[in-house]
Phi, psi and omega in degrees: 000316181296325178293322179295316179297318179298320180295316180297314180297318181297315180293324178295316178295323178298320180294318181292333182279351179296132182291122180275151181271118179302327179295314179297319180297337181277351183277162182302130177073005189256349184294314180223165178282359183302311181300314185294322179284336173291317175301316182297314181296316180296318179299309182296320181294319183289311188284337182258336185229294187297310182302307178302324178294319180295320185273357186307313183250022179246159174279150178297144179288143174273108188238028186303309181298317179295320180294321178297314181295317182296313181291324176296318177300315182294324177297310182295320180294321179293322176298317180297319179297319177299320181294334181296333179294341182244016186295318182276142179300135180061032183298315184295310177301323180296317180295320181297333182263343188222037184293353184253005185273139178207107358284172181292142177292342177271105187297320179297318179295319181297317180292318178296322179297315181297318179295318177297322179294326177294317179294326175296315176300317179299322179297328179288334174288313181295330181290346174297339178295338176309310183288322178301318179294323175303315182294314182292337177264008179057045175248054186297336179296338179273352176275072184272168176300317179303312183297309184293317180298316181300311181294321181294311185291320182294326178293309181294319181295321180291327175294313181298322178298311182293324183288317189244343191218048185282056181261183185292333186297338181283343183297315182299314181295316180296320179295313180299314182295318180293324178297316178297322182290334174300313180292315185297311182285337172295319177299312180297325179295313179297319179298322182288343182291338176131169183301331182293348180257003182298331181295344180267006185250029181293345186265020184304311185294337180288342174296321178293322175302316181297318179295318179295319177299320178302314182290326177296318178294318178299318181296316178297322180293319178295322176297320178299318180298317179295317181297328180281357180056047178296142181277074182240152177302125184296328181298315181287322177300315179296321179300310181294317181299313181299317183287329175295319177297317179298316179298320177301315181294312184294317180290325176295317179297318178298316181298315181297319181287327185275327190238349179289132181289129180293144178277126180287110181252140177284129179305151183302315182298318181296320180296319180294317180298319179297320180293321179295317181297321179296321180291327178287000000 
């Protein structure tokens, strides 16, 4: 137990000793963790308690127009975020040669990376509206542990990355996640257009395949970072690694429950009656 406490304290001190970027600290919501944890507290309180209580005796809101606009915005924003990974000249060759640098030796690339990371963090704030819309449309069954946990952790984790770890290694993870979100919000956009477009949504289960593939690649990449002995705070590396494993488990469990064909089992009573008849 004492060794565990010592490890936690050491990693915490290591995290605090990371040199913070004055430029990043000057940006909106980045000076202290108070704003991000305020968003988190308000989000959890609304989607788990206040929202369901308000909607209990109300009819679900008709939000078709808003949902179309919101999902279209998320598709375009995710495309823009993907493009940020290639914003700096020779970004890809630079990443292939320096994926372990923190901060990047290329100052232009480092500043562009930090700005892109802030917008990525901002996207995680706006994505909290996914759950808010579920509540207002009285689709509380979709407010699952997986959904709420995923949105909460990605928002807090993206803030922590930008605050303490704005290095090159985050580009790959941010790019993969934004790429998946292009597909995901495109699906939601088509779905919001109305029942006449349902025939174009046959690929729903493949979105989960795409998400699982994303986490497998992220996990392999994090293992690569550890193997390369990158000089990164161990606390944040452990945080990201642990949550990718958790996401893999939760999304796999969701896929199995949602899409696995149930095995047709003969009821116990029916089986017993059949056995008795055979014996007679």
